[in-house]
C-alpha positions, 0 to 999 in steps of 0.5 A: 500500500502506498501512502503519504510519509509521516514523521514517524516513518523517518526512523525506519526509512533511515534504516532502509537508507543505511541498509541499501546504501551500504551495498553495491553499487553505492557502498556509502557508510552513514555513521551514528544517526546521520542517515536519520538527520538527513532524512529529517532535513529532506522530510522538513522540505519534502514531507507533503510530497513524499510516499512510502510502501507498506508491506504487512504494516511495515514500511519497506520503501520510500520515495522523497519528492520536491516540487518547485518552479523552473523555467516553463512551470512546475519542476519535480525533483526525486530527492531519494527512492530507496527500497529495502534490499530484502524487497529489491527486484520485486516491483516496489521501486516501479510502483513508487516511480509510477505513483509518483509520475501520476501524482506529478501529472495531477500537479501539472508538473512539467519536468522531473530531474534526479541524481543517480550513481553512474551504475548501469542497473540503476540507469536502466531502471530510470530509462525504463521509466522514461528518463534520459541522461541529460548531456548538458549537465553534470553533477560536481563534488568537492570534498573538504 
């Protein structure tokens, strides 16, 4: 069942995020309560437009969305889409994506953007959902 995210979901979502991101292709480590702090910050700006999937009353996946304006109208950003590794490759990510696209359509969103790790499996997931690689944009980082 897909439903809007609630503040009390954040701690469970943080556990899902830590577990999913600790694996290939990310291999990211969230120390202490950084995953929860990260999601609380995202929740404060995205909570009204974000959703979870529950299976047997347990949150197993979530998507964080932000809506803003750019150029010719409304633009959406998929901030995070994360499925508990135990439930991956069972269509839950696709369900969240399809639900979000319908949600965007109901709001009159003109474009949707996201960042994704340069990984064939991940890129193929988004391409199957009609996303494309924008040749004229680059994500840049600086470590301190």
